[in-house]
C-alpha positions as CSV (number, residue, x, y, z in Angstrom):
1,X,135.7,100.8,97.6
2,X,135.0,99.9,101.2
3,X,132.7,97.2,100.0
4,X,135.4,95.8,97.7
5,X,137.9,95.8,100.6
6,X,135.5,94.1,102.9
7,X,134.7,91.5,100.3
8,X,138.4,90.8,99.7
9,X,139.0,90.5,103.5
10,X,136.2,87.9,103.8
11,X,137.6,85.9,100.9
12,X,141.0,86.0,102.5
13,X,139.6,84.8,105.8
14,X,137.4,82.1,104.3
15,X,139.2,80.4,101.4
16,X,136.4,77.9,101.0
17,X,134.1,80.8,100.4
18,X,136.5,82.1,97.8
19,X,136.4,78.7,96.1
20,X,132.6,78.8,96.0
21,X,132.6,82.2,94.4
22,X,135.1,81.1,91.8
23,X,132.7,78.2,91.0
24,X,129.8,80.6,90.8
25,X,131.9,82.8,88.4
26,X,132.7,79.8,86.2
27,X,129.0,78.9,86.0
28,X,127.7,82.4,85.3
29,X,130.6,84.0,83.5
30,X,129.4,83.2,80.0
31,X,126.0,85.0,80.4
32,X,126.8,88.0,82.5
33,X,127.1,91.3,80.7
34,X,125.5,90.1,77.6
35,X,122.9,92.6,76.4
36,X,122.2,91.4,72.9
37,X,118.5,90.9,72.3
38,X,117.3,90.1,68.8
39,X,113.6,90.7,69.8
40,X,114.0,94.3,70.8
41,X,115.9,97.0,72.7
42,X,116.6,96.2,76.4
43,X,116.6,99.1,78.9
44,X,120.1,100.7,79.2
45,X,122.2,100.6,82.3
46,X,125.7,100.6,83.7
47,X,128.1,97.9,82.5
48,X,128.5,95.1,85.0
49,X,131.4,92.8,85.9
50,X,131.1,89.0,85.4
51,X,129.4,87.4,88.4
52,X,129.5,90.6,90.5
53,X,127.4,92.6,88.1
54,X,127.1,96.1,89.5
55,X,127.6,95.0,93.0
56,X,130.6,97.3,93.6
57,X,128.6,100.3,92.5
58,X,125.8,99.7,95.0
59,X,125.5,100.9,98.6
60,X,124.1,97.6,100.0
61,X,122.9,99.4,103.2
62,X,120.9,101.9,101.2
63,X,120.6,100.5,97.6
64,X,117.6,102.7,96.8
65,X,119.8,105.8,97.0
66,X,122.2,104.3,94.4
67,X,119.3,103.4,92.2
68,X,117.9,107.0,92.4
69,X,121.3,108.4,91.3
70,X,121.5,105.9,88.4
71,X,118.1,106.9,87.2
72,X,119.3,110.4,86.7
73,X,121.9,109.1,84.2
74,X,120.0,106.1,82.5
75,X,116.4,107.3,82.7
76,X,113.2,106.1,84.3
77,X,113.6,102.5,83.0
78,X,117.0,101.0,83.3
79,X,118.8,97.7,83.9
80,X,121.2,96.8,86.7
81,X,122.8,93.6,87.8
82,X,122.5,92.5,91.4
83,X,125.3,90.0,91.1
84,X,124.5,87.7,88.3
85,X,120.8,88.7,88.4
86,X,119.4,91.1,85.9
87,X,117.0,93.6,87.4
88,X,114.9,96.3,85.7
89,X,114.3,99.4,87.8
90,X,111.3,101.7,87.3
91,X,111.8,105.3,88.5
92,X,109.5,108.3,88.8
93,X,105.7,108.5,89.3
94,X,104.6,108.4,85.7
95,X,106.7,105.3,84.9
96,X,105.9,103.4,88.1
97,X,102.2,104.0,87.8
98,X,102.1,103.2,84.1
99,X,103.8,99.8,84.8
100,X,101.8,98.8,87.9
101,X,98.4,100.1,86.9
102,X,98.2,100.3,83.1
103,X,100.4,97.2,82.6
104,X,99.3,95.4,85.7
105,X,99.1,92.0,84.1
106,X,102.7,92.0,82.8
107,X,104.2,93.5,85.9
108,X,101.9,91.9,88.5
109,X,103.8,88.8,89.7
110,X,106.0,88.8,92.8
111,X,109.7,88.1,92.4
112,X,110.4,85.6,95.2
113,X,114.0,86.0,96.4
114,X,115.8,83.0,97.9
115,X,115.3,84.2,101.5
116,X,111.6,84.5,101.1
117,X,111.4,81.2,99.2
118,X,113.2,79.6,102.1
119,X,110.7,81.0,104.6
120,X,107.4,80.9,102.6
121,X,108.0,78.2,100.0
122,X,105.4,79.8,97.7
123,X,102.6,79.7,100.3
124,X,100.8,82.6,101.9
125,X,100.0,86.0,100.3
126,X,103.1,88.3,100.2
127,X,105.5,85.9,98.5
128,X,103.3,83.8,96.3
129,X,102.2,83.8,92.7
130,X,99.6,82.1,90.5
131,X,96.4,80.5,91.8
132,X,97.8,80.3,95.4
133,X,98.3,84.0,95.6
134,X,94.9,84.8,93.9
135,X,93.0,82.5,96.2
136,X,94.7,83.5,99.4
137,X,94.6,87.3,98.7
138,X,90.9,87.1,97.7
139,X,90.1,85.1,100.9
140,X,92.1,87.4,103.1
141,X,90.5,90.6,101.7
142,X,87.0,89.2,102.0
143,X,87.4,87.9,105.6
144,X,89.4,90.8,106.9
145,X,86.6,93.1,105.7
146,X,84.1,90.8,107.5
147,X,86.0,91.3,110.7
148,X,86.0,95.1,110.4
149,X,89.2,96.0,108.5
150,X,88.9,99.7,107.7
151,X,85.4,99.8,109.1
152,X,83.6,100.5,112.5
153,X,84.7,97.1,113.8
154,X,88.4,97.8,113.4
155,X,87.9,101.3,114.7
156,X,86.6,99.9,118.0
157,X,89.6,97.6,118.3
158,X,92.0,100.4,117.6
159,X,90.4,102.7,120.2
160,X,90.5,99.9,122.8
161,X,94.2,99.5,122.1
162,X,94.9,103.2,122.2
163,X,93.9,103.3,125.9
164,X,96.5,100.6,126.7
165,X,99.2,102.5,124.8
166,X,98.3,105.7,126.6
167,X,98.8,104.0,129.9
168,X,102.3,102.9,128.9
169,X,103.3,106.4,127.7
170,X,101.9,108.0,130.8
171,X,103.9,105.6,133.0
172,X,107.2,107.2,131.9
173,X,106.0,110.5,133.5
174,X,107.6,112.7,130.8
175,X,111.0,111.0,131.1
176,X,112.8,109.8,127.9
177,X,111.9,106.4,126.6
178,X,112.2,104.3,123.4
179,X,108.8,104.2,121.7
180,X,109.6,101.0,119.7
181,X,108.2,98.3,121.9
182,X,105.0,99.9,123.1
183,X,104.0,101.1,119.7
184,X,104.8,97.7,118.2
185,X,102.7,95.9,120.8
186,X,99.8,98.2,120.3
187,X,99.7,98.0,116.5
188,X,100.3,94.3,116.6
189,X,97.4,93.8,118.9
190,X,95.1,95.4,116.4
191,X,95.9,92.8,113.7
192,X,95.9,90.1,116.4
193,X,92.3,91.1,117.3
194,X,91.3,90.8,113.7
195,X,93.2,87.6,112.9
196,X,92.8,85.7,116.1
197,X,89.8,87.4,117.6
198,X,91.7,88.5,120.8
199,X,94.5,90.7,122.0
200,X,97.5,90.0,124.2
201,X,98.8,91.7,127.3
202,X,102.0,93.8,126.7
203,X,103.9,91.8,129.4
204,X,103.0,88.4,127.9
205,X,106.5,86.9,127.2
206,X,105.2,84.8,124.2
207,X,103.6,87.9,122.6
208,X,106.7,90.0,123.3
209,X,109.0,87.4,121.7
210,X,106.6,87.0,118.7
211,X,106.7,90.8,118.0
212,X,110.5,90.9,118.4
213,X,111.0,88.0,116.0
214,X,108.8,89.6,113.4
215,X,110.6,93.0,113.7
216,X,114.1,91.3,113.7
217,X,113.4,89.3,110.5
218,X,112.2,92.4,108.7
219,X,115.3,94.2,109.8
220,X,117.6,91.3,108.9
221,X,116.0,90.7,105.5
222,X,117.4,94.1,104.4
223,X,120.9,93.6,105.7
224,X,123.8,93.6,103.2
225,X,124.7,89.9,104.0
226,X,121.2,88.7,103.3
227,X,121.1,90.7,100.1
228,X,124.4,89.0,99.1
229,X,122.7,85.7,99.8
230,X,119.8,86.6,97.5
231,X,122.4,87.3,94.8
232,X,124.6,84.3,95.5
233,X,122.4,81.5,97.1
234,X,125.5,79.2,97.4
235,X,126.7,81.5,100.2
236,X,123.9,80.1,102.5
237,X,126.2,78.3,105.0
238,X,128.2,81.5,105.7
239,X,125.4,84.1,106.2
240,X,124.7,84.4,109.9
241,X,121.9,86.8,109.5
242,X,120.2,84.3,107.2
243,X,120.6,81.5,109.7
244,X,119.1,83.8,112.4
245,X,116.1,84.6,110.2
246,X,115.4,80.9,109.5
247,X,115.7,80.1,113.2
248,X,113.3,82.9,114.1
249,X,110.9,81.7,111.4
250,X,111.0,78.2,112.7
251,X,110.2,79.3,116.2
252,X,107.5,81.7,114.9
253,X,105.7,79.1,112.9
254,X,105.6,76.7,115.9
255,X,104.1,79.5,118.0
256,X,101.6,80.2,115.3
257,X,100.6,76.5,115.2
258,X,100.2,76.5,119.0
259,X,97.8,79.4,118.9
260,X,95.9,77.9,115.9
261,X,95.6,74.6,117.8
262,X,94.0,76.4,120.7
263,X,91.5,78.2,118.3
264,X,90.8,74.9,116.6
265,X,89.9,73.3,119.9
266,X,87.3,76.0,120.7
267,X,86.1,76.6,117.1
268,X,82.4,77.3,116.5
269,X,81.9,77.3,112.8
270,X,78.7,79.4,113.2
271,X,80.5,82.2,115.1
272,X,84.0,82.7,113.8
273,X,86.1,85.0,116.0
274,X,88.6,86.1,113.4
275,X,90.5,85.3,110.2
276,X,92.0,82.0,111.6
277,X,88.6,80.7,112.5
278,X,87.2,81.4,109.0
279,X,90.2,79.7,107.4
280,X,89.8,76.6,109.7
281,X,86.1,76.3,108.6
282,X,87.2,76.4,104.9
283,X,89.9,73.9,105.6
284,X,87.5,71.6,107.4
285,X,84.9,71.9,104.6
286,X,87.6,71.0,102.0
287,X,88.7,67.9,104.0
288,X,85.1,66.7,104.5
289,X,84.5,67.2,100.8
290,X,87.8,65.3,100.0
291,X,89.1,68.2,98.0
292,X,92.7,66.9,97.6
293,X,93.8,70.0,95.6
294,X,92.4,72.5,98.1
295,X,94.7,75.5,98.9
296,X,93.1,75.7,102.4
297,X,95.8,73.7,104.2
298,X,98.1,74.2,107.2
299,X,101.0,75.7,105.3
300,X,98.9,78.4,103.7
301,X,97.3,79.2,107.0
302,X,100.5,79.6,108.9
303,X,102.1,81.6,106.1
304,X,99.1,83.9,105.7
305,X,99.0,84.5,109.5
306,X,102.7,85.2,109.6
307,X,102.4,87.6,106.6
308,X,99.5,89.5,108.1
309,X,101.2,89.6,111.5
310,X,104.5,90.9,110.2
311,X,103.0,93.4,107.7
312,X,100.4,94.5,110.2
313,X,102.9,95.1,112.9
314,X,105.9,96.7,111.3
315,X,104.7,99.0,108.7
316,X,102.0,100.9,110.7
317,X,104.2,100.8,113.8
318,X,107.1,102.2,111.9
319,X,105.0,105.0,110.4
320,X,103.7,106.0,113.8
321,X,107.2,106.1,115.3
322,X,108.3,108.3,112.4
323,X,105.4,110.6,113.0
324,X,106.2,111.1,116.7
325,X,109.9,111.7,116.0
326,X,109.0,114.3,113.3
327,X,106.8,116.1,115.8
328,X,109.7,116.3,118.2
329,X,111.9,117.4,115.4
330,X,109.5,120.2,114.2
331,X,107.7,121.5,117.3
332,X,106.1,124.4,115.3
333,X,104.3,121.8,113.2
334,X,103.4,119.8,116.3
335,X,101.8,123.0,117.8
336,X,99.6,123.4,114.7
337,X,98.4,119.8,115.1
338,X,97.7,120.4,118.8
339,X,95.7,123.6,118.0
340,X,93.6,121.9,115.3
341,X,92.8,118.8,117.4
342,X,91.9,121.0,120.4
343,X,89.7,123.3,118.4
344,X,87.8,120.7,116.4
345,X,87.5,117.8,118.9
346,X,87.2,119.8,122.2
347,X,88.6,117.0,124.2
348,X,86.6,114.0,122.9
349,X,88.2,110.8,121.4
350,X,89.3,111.2,117.8
351,X,87.2,109.0,115.4
352,X,87.9,107.9,111.8
353,X,85.3,110.4,110.5
354,X,87.3,113.2,111.9
355,X,89.9,112.9,109.2
356,X,87.9,115.3,107.0
357,X,87.6,117.9,109.7
358,X,91.3,117.7,110.7
359,X,93.0,118.5,107.3
360,X,96.3,119.7,108.8
361,X,96.6,116.6,111.0
362,X,95.8,114.4,108.1
363,X,98.4,116.3,105.9
364,X,101.0,115.8,108.6
365,X,100.4,112.1,108.6
366,X,100.5,111.9,104.8
367,X,103.7,113.9,104.7
368,X,105.2,111.6,107.3
369,X,104.4,108.6,105.1
370,X,105.9,110.4,102.1
371,X,109.1,111.6,103.7
372,X,109.7,108.4,105.8
373,X,109.5,106.4,102.6
374,X,109.5,103.2,104.7
375,X,109.4,100.7,101.7
376,X,111.7,102.6,99.3
377,X,112.1,99.7,96.8
378,X,108.6,98.3,97.3
379,X,108.7,94.5,97.2
380,X,110.2,93.2,93.9
381,X,108.0,92.2,91.1
382,X,108.7,90.0,88.1
383,X,107.3,90.0,84.6
384,X,104.7,87.3,84.0
385,X,105.3,87.4,80.2
386,X,107.4,89.3,77.7
387,X,106.7,93.0,78.2
388,X,107.0,95.8,75.7
389,X,107.2,99.0,77.8
390,X,108.2,102.5,76.9
391,X,110.0,101.3,73.8
392,X,111.9,98.5,75.6
393,X,111.6,94.8,75.6
394,X,111.6,93.2,79.0
395,X,111.8,89.4,79.0
396,X,109.4,87.2,80.9
397,X,110.7,86.4,84.4
398,X,112.8,89.6,84.7
399,X,112.9,91.0,88.2
400,X,111.4,94.5,88.4
401,X,111.9,97.1,91.2
402,X,109.2,99.8,91.3
403,X,111.4,102.4,93.1
404,X,108.8,104.0,95.4
405,X,111.3,106.4,96.9
406,X,111.6,108.0,93.4
407,X,107.8,108.4,93.3
408,X,107.4,109.9,96.8
409,X,110.3,112.3,96.2
410,X,109.7,112.9,92.5
411,X,111.0,116.4,91.8
412,X,108.4,116.9,89.1
413,X,105.5,116.0,91.5
414,X,106.5,117.6,94.8
415,X,107.3,121.3,95.5
416,X,109.8,120.4,98.3
417,X,110.5,116.7,97.7
418,X,113.3,116.4,100.3
419,X,111.8,118.5,103.0
420,X,109.1,117.7,105.6
421,X,106.3,120.0,104.2
422,X,102.7,119.1,105.2
423,X,101.5,121.8,102.8
424,X,102.0,119.3,100.0
425,X,98.6,118.0,100.9
426,X,96.8,121.3,101.5
427,X,95.4,123.9,99.1
428,X,95.7,127.7,99.6
429,X,92.6,127.6,101.9
430,X,94.0,124.8,104.1
431,X,91.7,122.1,102.7
432,X,92.9,118.6,102.0
433,X,94.3,117.9,98.5
434,X,94.6,114.5,97.0
435,X,98.0,113.8,95.3
436,X,98.2,111.2,92.6
437,X,101.9,110.6,93.3
438,X,101.2,109.7,96.9
439,X,101.3,105.9,96.7
440,X,103.1,104.7,99.9
441,X,101.1,101.4,99.8
442,X,102.2,100.8,96.1
443,X,99.6,100.4,93.4
444,X,98.1,97.9,91.0
445,X,97.5,94.2,91.7
446,X,100.0,94.1,94.5
447,X,98.8,97.1,96.4
448,X,98.9,96.5,100.2
449,X,95.8,94.6,101.1
450,X,95.7,96.2,104.6
451,X,95.8,99.8,103.3
452,X,92.4,100.8,104.7
453,X,93.2,99.4,108.1
454,X,96.7,101.0,108.1
455,X,95.2,104.5,107.2
456,X,92.7,104.3,110.0
457,X,95.2,102.9,112.5
458,X,97.8,105.6,111.9
459,X,95.3,108.4,112.0
460,X,93.6,107.3,115.2
461,X,96.8,106.5,117.1
462,X,98.5,109.7,115.9
463,X,95.6,112.0,116.6
464,X,94.9,110.4,120.0
465,X,98.6,110.6,121.1
466,X,99.0,114.2,120.0
467,X,95.8,115.1,121.8
468,X,97.2,113.8,125.1
469,X,100.9,114.4,124.8
470,X,103.5,116.8,123.6
471,X,106.6,115.0,122.2
472,X,110.0,116.4,122.8
473,X,113.7,115.5,122.5
474,X,115.3,114.2,125.7
475,X,116.7,116.9,128.0
476,X,120.1,118.2,126.7
477,X,119.3,117.1,123.1
478,X,118.2,119.8,120.7
479,X,115.7,119.3,117.9
480,X,118.6,119.6,115.4
481,X,120.3,116.7,117.0
482,X,117.4,114.3,116.4
483,X,118.6,112.0,113.6
484,X,116.2,111.4,110.7
485,X,118.6,109.0,108.9
486,X,116.8,105.6,108.8
487,X,118.2,102.4,110.2
488,X,119.2,99.7,107.7
489,X,116.4,97.2,106.9
490,X,113.8,96.0,104.3
491,X,111.5,98.6,106.0
492,X,113.1,101.9,106.9
493,X,112.7,102.4,110.6
494,X,113.9,105.5,112.5
495,X,117.4,105.1,114.0
496,X,117.5,104.3,117.7
497,X,116.3,107.2,119.7
498,X,114.3,108.2,122.8
499,X,111.5,110.8,123.2
500,X,109.7,112.4,126.0
501,X,105.9,112.2,126.0
502,X,104.9,115.2,128.2
503,X,101.2,115.1,129.3
504,X,99.3,118.2,128.0
505,X,97.4,120.0,130.7
């Protein structure tokens, strides 16, 4: 009801906007709400209004919660209308996995919403399809592995960055501080070392602005106003968050180009320093061979770098911040992590191979990823052809949302789905247990290409920080008062908070 009142107030204040919406209504009215399909049964769902669809039923700040509730009524495959756009939602572990893995070809394309079309224009990795996506993803995977992603090379880069982050945490001398910026800088520098071949100082103003823009755009992309723009692209002139995102992207691309020009000037094709160098070599080879249809061009390079930088900064950084907040929230769990790390490592630097010998610490990290649920709706897919799935016909080009929150909190898969319970990942003897329904990086063709790096990063940062510090709520704030309700955004970050990093003697 509050959404309806807010919408009416906006229409009253901006009569031109009202006229635009009326025009949209006229253009779409004939098709909305029609569910007849002579070729087969479509997934069920709530009846929508012309143009608005099911908009008034959705909590646009947390749409994943509405979709989870609707799945209880309409089942694990159902239809909903985001404005005039028909969307099929997949809920629950069995259904999501069946679609993304067993029917990977049909459900493997990316649905590119208006905002990400505006920014990427079909280039890059995250928001591309067809040959462009296949070529860029294949090249990125191959070259990121060459530069140590998920291997010893990236472990060395992470451990180097850990020392810088430790210095920042220690500088607060146990006083409360916001972990957002230092954690973002540290995690971002790992991907920068792999992509560019070098890291940045935390006080570098260009680097700080770069990280801030990436974080801001991820936050703004999940805002209600940008979601409304994705439903009604004609609203573009009135959406301030959209304008801010486009401005941020324009500045970001120019900064990327500046860095790339510097790398181009010092390029040695025989000794590439990172992903960008490898791409520049391929681009140069294509130009010398006069390959006019080559996909190794500047637009793909800047989009790939932007995609890797944003994804590599925000997801791992957000997971780590959730982990530290949860340790302050549940000190008895934190104490068990401290005990295990002290007993097994005896003061030495944690390494990636220690994951097997630190099962409780690893379980805490996995449970953090599960309960934090940072990408609750995944990134939307679209059907590449007509799909026949679980008795339903889903037409080619239909937007599909694999509801990851319904997997990570599936009541049939988890003993305590809504509680922070590390024992989900341990057997009765305290040994690690693999859980099939644990897919925080999604699954199938569109599984996160940086998964191996992210797993290593989060483990090394988390274990190293817990080895050195005890994390607590600020003085005068009880553990019960620490808020676990996420902030609004495409990626679910913790709400604004401060923690104390108290050095352990």
